[in-house]
C-alpha positions as CSV (number, residue, x, y, z in Angstrom):
1,M,-119.8,-87.1,-42.4
2,Y,-118.4,-83.5,-42.5
3,R,-121.4,-81.9,-40.9
4,F,-119.2,-81.2,-37.8
5,L,-117.5,-78.4,-39.9
6,L,-120.5,-76.3,-39.4
7,N,-120.2,-76.1,-35.6
8,R,-118.8,-73.0,-34.0
9,R,-115.3,-74.2,-33.2
10,W,-114.6,-75.4,-36.8
11,L,-116.2,-72.3,-38.3
12,A,-113.9,-70.1,-36.1
13,L,-110.9,-72.2,-37.2
14,L,-112.0,-71.8,-40.9
15,A,-112.3,-68.0,-40.5
16,F,-108.8,-67.9,-38.9
17,V,-107.3,-70.0,-41.7
18,I,-108.9,-67.7,-44.4
19,V,-107.7,-64.5,-42.8
20,F,-104.2,-66.0,-42.2
21,G,-104.0,-67.2,-45.8
22,A,-105.1,-63.8,-47.1
23,V,-102.5,-62.0,-45.0
24,C,-99.8,-64.4,-46.2
25,F,-100.8,-63.9,-49.8
26,R,-100.9,-60.2,-49.5
27,L,-97.5,-60.1,-47.8
28,G,-96.1,-62.3,-50.6
29,L,-97.5,-59.8,-53.2
30,W,-95.9,-56.9,-51.2
31,Q,-92.5,-58.6,-51.4
32,I,-93.0,-59.0,-55.2
33,H,-93.8,-55.3,-55.5
34,Q,-90.6,-54.6,-53.5
35,L,-88.7,-56.7,-55.9
36,D,-90.2,-54.8,-58.9
37,R,-89.2,-51.5,-57.2
38,R,-85.6,-52.8,-56.6
39,L,-85.3,-53.9,-60.2
40,D,-86.5,-50.5,-61.4
41,R,-84.0,-48.8,-59.1
42,N,-81.2,-51.0,-60.4
43,E,-82.1,-50.0,-64.0
44,V,-82.1,-46.3,-63.1
45,I,-78.7,-46.7,-61.4
46,T,-77.2,-48.6,-64.3
47,D,-78.4,-46.0,-66.7
48,H,-77.0,-43.1,-64.7
49,F,-73.7,-44.8,-64.0
50,S,-73.2,-45.6,-67.7
51,T,-73.2,-41.9,-68.6
52,A,-70.6,-39.2,-67.9
53,P,-71.1,-36.8,-65.0
54,V,-73.1,-33.7,-65.8
55,D,-73.2,-30.2,-64.2
56,L,-75.4,-30.0,-61.1
57,D,-77.4,-27.2,-62.6
58,S,-78.2,-29.3,-65.6
59,A,-79.2,-32.4,-63.6
60,A,-81.0,-30.6,-60.8
61,P,-81.6,-26.8,-61.2
62,V,-82.5,-24.7,-58.1
63,G,-85.9,-25.7,-56.8
64,T,-85.7,-29.2,-58.2
65,T,-86.8,-32.1,-56.0
66,I,-84.5,-35.1,-56.2
67,D,-86.8,-38.0,-56.9
68,A,-86.3,-41.7,-57.7
69,D,-85.6,-41.0,-61.4
70,S,-83.0,-38.2,-60.8
71,A,-81.3,-40.0,-57.8
72,W,-78.0,-41.6,-58.6
73,T,-77.3,-39.1,-61.4
74,R,-73.6,-38.5,-61.6
75,V,-72.9,-34.8,-61.2
76,T,-70.0,-32.4,-61.0
77,M,-70.0,-29.0,-59.2
78,R,-67.7,-26.3,-58.0
79,G,-67.9,-24.3,-54.8
80,T,-66.5,-23.6,-51.4
81,Y,-67.0,-25.9,-48.4
82,D,-68.6,-24.3,-45.3
83,A,-66.4,-26.1,-42.8
84,A,-68.0,-24.4,-39.8
85,S,-71.3,-26.1,-40.6
86,A,-69.9,-29.6,-41.0
87,A,-71.9,-32.4,-39.2
88,S,-71.4,-36.1,-38.6
89,V,-74.0,-38.8,-39.3
90,K,-73.6,-41.0,-36.2
91,F,-74.2,-44.7,-35.8
92,T,-73.2,-45.7,-39.3
93,S,-70.9,-48.7,-40.0
94,R,-68.9,-50.3,-42.7
95,D,-68.2,-54.1,-42.6
96,G,-69.3,-54.1,-39.0
97,A,-66.9,-51.3,-37.9
98,P,-68.6,-48.3,-36.2
99,G,-68.1,-44.8,-37.7
100,V,-69.7,-41.6,-39.0
101,D,-70.4,-40.0,-42.3
102,V,-69.0,-36.5,-42.7
103,V,-71.5,-34.0,-44.2
104,V,-70.5,-30.5,-45.2
105,P,-72.5,-27.9,-47.2
106,L,-70.8,-26.8,-50.4
107,R,-71.6,-23.2,-51.2
108,L,-72.1,-22.5,-54.9
109,D,-71.7,-19.4,-57.0
110,D,-75.4,-18.6,-57.1
111,G,-75.6,-18.3,-53.3
112,T,-77.2,-21.6,-52.8
113,A,-75.5,-24.7,-51.3
114,V,-75.8,-28.4,-51.5
115,L,-75.0,-31.0,-48.8
116,V,-72.1,-33.2,-49.6
117,N,-71.4,-36.5,-47.9
118,R,-67.7,-36.4,-48.1
119,G,-67.2,-40.0,-46.9
120,W,-67.1,-42.3,-44.0
121,M,-64.5,-42.5,-41.2
122,E,-64.1,-45.1,-38.5
123,T,-64.7,-43.9,-34.9
124,A,-65.7,-45.2,-31.5
125,N,-69.4,-45.9,-31.3
126,S,-70.4,-43.1,-28.9
127,N,-72.6,-40.0,-28.6
128,A,-69.6,-37.7,-28.6
129,R,-68.8,-35.9,-31.8
130,P,-65.5,-37.0,-33.2
131,D,-62.9,-34.7,-34.7
132,L,-63.8,-34.3,-38.3
133,P,-61.2,-33.9,-41.1
134,A,-61.1,-30.5,-42.6
135,P,-62.3,-30.1,-46.2
136,P,-60.1,-28.5,-48.8
137,N,-59.7,-24.7,-48.5
138,G,-60.9,-22.4,-51.3
139,E,-62.8,-23.5,-54.4
140,V,-63.1,-27.2,-55.0
141,T,-64.5,-29.4,-57.7
142,V,-66.7,-32.2,-56.4
143,R,-67.8,-35.2,-58.4
144,G,-70.4,-37.7,-57.1
145,W,-73.9,-38.8,-57.4
146,L,-77.2,-37.3,-56.3
147,R,-79.2,-38.9,-53.5
148,Q,-82.7,-38.3,-52.1
149,D,-83.3,-36.8,-48.7
150,N,-83.7,-39.4,-45.9
151,N,-87.1,-37.9,-44.9
152,A,-86.8,-39.5,-41.5
153,G,-88.2,-36.4,-39.9
154,G,-88.2,-35.3,-36.3
155,D,-85.0,-35.3,-34.2
156,A,-83.3,-37.7,-36.7
157,V,-82.6,-34.8,-39.1
158,R,-81.9,-32.1,-36.6
159,I,-78.4,-31.2,-35.7
160,F,-77.5,-31.7,-32.0
161,D,-73.9,-31.0,-31.0
162,G,-72.8,-31.2,-34.6
163,Q,-74.4,-34.6,-35.2
164,I,-77.4,-35.9,-37.0
165,R,-78.8,-39.4,-37.6
166,A,-80.0,-39.0,-41.2
167,I,-79.1,-36.6,-44.0
168,D,-82.0,-34.4,-45.0
169,S,-81.7,-31.0,-46.6
170,D,-84.9,-29.6,-44.9
171,G,-83.7,-30.5,-41.4
172,F,-80.2,-29.2,-42.1
173,S,-81.5,-25.9,-43.6
174,E,-82.6,-24.8,-40.1
175,F,-78.9,-24.4,-39.1
176,V,-77.4,-22.6,-42.1
177,P,-78.2,-19.0,-43.2
178,Y,-78.4,-19.8,-46.9
179,E,-80.7,-21.8,-49.2
180,L,-79.9,-25.5,-49.4
181,R,-80.8,-27.5,-52.5
182,D,-82.9,-30.6,-52.2
183,G,-81.2,-33.9,-51.5
184,F,-77.4,-34.3,-51.2
185,V,-74.4,-35.6,-53.1
186,N,-72.3,-38.6,-52.2
187,A,-68.8,-37.3,-53.1
188,Q,-66.5,-39.6,-55.0
189,E,-63.7,-37.2,-56.0
190,E,-62.5,-33.8,-54.8
191,S,-60.1,-31.6,-56.6
192,P,-57.9,-30.3,-55.1
193,E,-57.8,-32.9,-52.3
194,S,-57.5,-32.1,-48.7
195,T,-53.9,-31.4,-47.5
196,P,-53.1,-33.8,-45.9
197,A,-55.6,-36.0,-47.7
198,A,-58.6,-36.8,-45.3
199,A,-58.9,-40.4,-44.3
200,L,-62.5,-40.7,-45.6
201,E,-63.9,-43.6,-47.5
202,A,-66.2,-42.7,-50.3
203,E,-69.6,-44.2,-50.4
204,P,-69.4,-47.5,-52.3
205,E,-71.5,-48.1,-55.4
206,P,-74.9,-49.6,-54.5
207,E,-75.6,-53.3,-54.7
208,L,-77.6,-54.2,-57.8
209,G,-78.7,-57.6,-56.8
210,Q,-82.4,-58.7,-56.5
211,G,-82.2,-59.0,-52.7
212,P,-84.2,-61.5,-50.7
213,H,-87.7,-60.3,-51.8
214,F,-88.5,-63.2,-54.1
215,F,-87.6,-65.8,-51.5
216,Y,-89.5,-63.9,-48.8
217,A,-92.6,-64.0,-51.1
218,L,-92.3,-67.7,-51.5
219,Q,-92.0,-68.1,-47.7
220,W,-95.2,-66.1,-47.1
221,W,-97.1,-68.1,-49.7
222,F,-95.7,-71.3,-48.2
223,F,-96.9,-70.3,-44.7
224,G,-100.4,-69.7,-46.2
225,M,-100.4,-73.1,-47.8
226,I,-99.4,-74.7,-44.5
227,G,-102.4,-73.1,-42.9
228,I,-104.8,-74.3,-45.6
229,T,-103.3,-77.8,-45.7
230,G,-103.3,-78.1,-41.9
231,Y,-107.0,-77.2,-41.8
232,I,-107.8,-79.9,-44.4
233,W,-105.7,-82.5,-42.7
234,F,-107.3,-81.9,-39.3
235,A,-110.8,-82.0,-40.9
236,I,-110.1,-85.4,-42.5
237,S,-108.6,-86.7,-39.3
238,E,-111.6,-85.6,-37.3
239,A,-114.0,-87.2,-39.8
240,R,-112.0,-90.4,-39.6
241,D,-112.1,-90.5,-35.8
242,R,-115.8,-89.8,-35.8
243,R,-116.5,-92.6,-38.3
244,R,-114.5,-95.0,-36.2
245,A,-116.4,-94.0,-33.1
246,R,-119.7,-94.7,-34.8
247,T,-118.8,-98.0,-36.5
248,G,-116.6,-99.5,-33.9
249,P,-119.3,-100.8,-31.4
250,R,-121.5,-102.1,-34.2
251,Q,-118.6,-104.2,-35.7
252,D,-117.9,-105.6,-32.2
253,S,-121.6,-106.6,-31.8
254,E,-121.6,-108.3,-35.2
255,R,-118.5,-110.3,-34.3
256,E,-120.1,-111.5,-31.0
257,V,-123.3,-112.6,-32.9
258,A,-121.3,-114.5,-35.5
259,S,-119.1,-116.4,-33.0
260,P,-120.2,-119.8,-31.7
261,V,-121.8,-119.9,-28.2
262,S,-119.7,-122.0,-25.7
263,A,-121.5,-125.0,-24.2
């Protein structure tokens, strides 16, 4: 009754369903892996935020690469802002409002520097560089948390007309005459503050929720089940139609033989 499943059309459909189901299953697993990564990240952030800030040289000595484990470490450092090398990260937003992040290198006593994201300011969404608030003069103490480089690469991390699209110490280092440490720092406090105080919003603490990954995984697996269930349903429907096509004429003939002949 199901011999028709061996013809070319149904074999092609079966192959498609198998591939579709495998892809959906794999994408569901990928979402579960993303969920695991997010939970690990949340644990790292919670651990770092539950401890007091440490000196930058203790958390990330010169030459250290900021990785997933050292990111979000709360640090404190003291140095002098290089206001002439300030840049804005364009096309950022907060609560739907357009703006820029203000990034300024902080030169340290050992001659190296670290990029500091001093905060976000609302601006018109355009390619023109806005007027950036000046950082504090002289030595300043900065407290914040470490972040990894964006690693976007290409033009996204190169400065054009005082603007960049992603913060990356390697890209930024092409435009300053001193060594930049890996990663950057999201500033939360500056002492002394700018005079007058700059209208910059500090980076908010990251969300620690699970995100949509689990439900996305369920969606992909559901799509895969739809494909398999649909194939089975169509196969049963086809078999039923074929059975009716074979048995229908025979039943009609039997009914004609069994009926009385009119005089």
